[in-house]
Backbone as a chain_set.jsonl record, in Angstrom:
{"seq": "MKRLIALMMMVMFSTAALTACNTMAGAGKDVQKVGEKVEDKAQDCKDGKC", "coords": {"N": [[31.703, 13.839, 15.43], [29.758, 11.775, 16.385], [27.618, 13.182, 16.092], [27.149, 13.54, 13.184], [26.773, 10.766, 12.405], [24.889, 10.256, 13.729], [22.737, 11.948, 12.45], [22.914, 11.131, 9.605], [21.514, 8.306, 9.974], [19.168, 9.152, 10.64], [18.435, 10.175, 8.399], [18.431, 8.027, 6.914], [16.409, 6.301, 7.827], [14.343, 7.873, 7.476], [13.792, 7.98, 4.913], [13.534, 5.338, 4.394], [10.992, 4.925, 5.601], [9.494, 6.74, 4.139], [9.395, 5.517, 1.538], [8.451, 3.052, 2.484], [5.734, 3.717, 2.98], [4.946, 4.784, 0.539], [4.787, 2.201, -0.964], [3.045, 0.665, 0.651], [0.6, 2.057, 0.18], [0.112, 1.753, -2.518], [-0.12, -1.094, -2.878], [-2.244, -1.063, -1.027], [-4.265, 0.234, -2.698], [-4.092, -1.889, -4.841], [-5.279, -4.064, -3.592], [-7.912, -3.124, -3.181], [-8.772, -2.707, -5.693], [-9.064, -5.595, -6.425], [-11.186, -6.046, -4.531], [-13.375, -4.645, -5.428], [-13.78, -5.993, -7.888], [-14.639, -8.392, -6.836], [-16.968, -7.882, -5.585], [-18.404, -6.893, -7.429], [-18.87, -9.305, -9.301], [-20.172, -10.593, -7.524], [-22.299, -9.578, -7.35], [-23.417, -9.974, -9.898], [-23.718, -12.338, -9.842], [-25.736, -12.988, -7.865], [-28.039, -11.273, -9.371], [-28.555, -13.236, -11.214], [-26.913, -13.752, -13.409], [-24.579, -15.436, -13.556]], "CA": [[31.384, 12.576, 14.559], [28.804, 11.055, 16.761], [26.445, 13.966, 15.491], [27.1, 13.356, 11.845], [26.384, 9.487, 12.396], [23.113, 10.31, 14.096], [22.016, 12.471, 11.259], [22.965, 10.148, 8.778], [20.977, 7.357, 10.656], [17.573, 9.585, 10.852], [18.09, 10.681, 7.101], [18.159, 6.751, 6.312], [15.277, 5.709, 8.438], [13.281, 8.826, 6.932], [13.892, 7.516, 3.472], [12.895, 4.039, 4.344], [9.746, 4.964, 6.034], [8.731, 7.203, 3.344], [9.25, 4.483, 0.747], [7.33, 2.028, 2.541], [4.401, 4.276, 2.94], [4.276, 4.428, -0.84], [4.791, 0.741, -1.3], [1.87, 0.038, 1.008], [-0.537, 3.103, -0.498], [0.182, 0.879, -3.951], [-0.573, -2.245, -2.386], [-3.828, -0.929, -0.615], [-5.1, 0.358, -4.241], [-4.385, -3.076, -5.681], [-6.413, -4.825, -2.876], [-9.188, -2.334, -3.295], [-9.453, -3.052, -7.036], [-9.539, -6.576, -6.279], [-12.458, -6.213, -3.774], [-14.309, -4.133, -6.248], [-14.157, -6.864, -8.661], [-15.28, -9.459, -6.177], [-18.238, -7.475, -5.381], [-19.03, -6.983, -8.994], [-18.946, -10.743, -9.624], [-21.192, -11.449, -6.747], [-23.625, -8.734, -7.425], [-23.687, -10.398, -11.071], [-24.47, -13.79, -9.476], [-26.908, -12.548, -7.398], [-28.807, -11.011, -10.144], [-28.92, -14.126, -12.006], [-26.069, -13.533, -14.639], [-23.82, -15.838, -13.145]], "C": [[30.15, 12.03, 15.042], [27.203, 11.96, 16.045], [26.133, 13.643, 14.052], [26.5, 11.695, 11.685], [24.803, 9.509, 12.686], [22.258, 11.093, 13.236], [21.875, 11.564, 10.205], [22.063, 8.814, 8.783], [19.43, 7.839, 10.209], [17.53, 9.949, 9.371], [17.698, 8.81, 6.464], [16.61, 6.301, 6.802], [14.237, 6.658, 8.025], [12.785, 7.951, 5.555], [13.109, 6.129, 3.557], [11.627, 4.236, 4.869], [8.899, 5.605, 5.294], [8.5, 6.354, 1.82], [8.253, 3.276, 0.937], [5.984, 2.418, 2.798], [4.073, 4.24, 1.197], [3.838, 3.253, -1.445], [3.126, 0.49, -0.846], [0.589, 0.764, 0.426], [-0.712, 1.872, -1.781], [-0.517, -0.448, -3.644], [-2.226, -2.202, -2.076], [-4.759, -0.525, -1.718], [-5.329, -0.918, -4.86], [-5.48, -4.041, -5.016], [-7.787, -4.185, -3.17], [-9.802, -2.854, -4.537], [-9.854, -4.388, -7.154], [-10.935, -7.011, -5.515], [-13.599, -5.838, -4.752], [-14.798, -5.125, -7.246], [-14.864, -8.022, -8.137], [-16.929, -9.141, -6.083], [-19.19, -7.333, -6.483], [-19.723, -8.344, -9.372], [-20.416, -11.047, -8.864], [-22.509, -10.584, -6.995], [-24.292, -9.223, -8.847], [-24.36, -11.708, -10.914], [-25.494, -13.659, -8.783], [-28.171, -12.073, -8.09], [-29.318, -12.082, -11.155], [-27.886, -14.321, -13.156], [-24.789, -14.362, -14.579], [-23.491, -17.501, -14.415]], "O": [[29.339, 11.755, 14.158], [26.133, 11.48, 15.67], [24.962, 13.481, 13.707], [25.733, 11.498, 10.742], [23.856, 8.985, 12.1], [21.044, 10.901, 13.292], [20.746, 11.201, 9.877], [21.864, 8.246, 7.709], [18.648, 7.12, 9.588], [16.363, 10.057, 8.995], [16.779, 8.55, 5.687], [15.765, 5.988, 5.963], [13.095, 6.247, 8.227], [11.69, 7.443, 5.311], [12.149, 5.893, 2.824], [10.915, 3.36, 4.378], [7.695, 5.39, 5.43], [7.527, 6.581, 1.101], [7.544, 2.699, 0.112], [5.098, 1.566, 2.845], [3.065, 3.717, 0.724], [2.877, 3.13, -2.205], [2.206, 0.221, -1.619], [-0.417, 0.089, 0.21], [-1.732, 1.184, -1.827], [-1.524, -0.754, -4.283], [-3.133, -2.884, -2.554], [-5.933, -0.893, -1.698], [-6.416, -1.206, -5.36], [-6.344, -4.653, -5.644], [-8.739, -4.933, -3.392], [-10.938, -3.32, -4.617], [-10.846, -4.626, -7.843], [-11.612, -8.005, -5.778], [-14.597, -6.544, -4.898], [-15.999, -5.201, -7.509], [-15.642, -8.64, -8.865], [-17.857, -9.887, -6.396], [-20.398, -7.568, -6.492], [-20.908, -8.449, -9.687], [-21.433, -11.537, -9.355], [-23.639, -11.032, -6.797], [-25.481, -8.985, -9.057], [-25.291, -12.133, -11.598], [-26.41, -14.39, -9.162], [-29.269, -12.344, -7.602], [-30.325, -11.893, -11.838], [-28.181, -15.248, -13.91], [-23.914, -14.12, -15.41], [-22.562, -18.276, -14.189]]}, "num_chains": 1, "name": "protein.A"}
């Protein structure tokens, strides 16, 4: 019985960890896109198009 409980806890932890990785990867991509937009706008202002 203890073995079954330990196995179930490992499965639940692994699933949670994998889900968190996917979520963080998506958030990282969003932040990267925002950073690119800021860089583009800063470059435009530097070139006098602002």
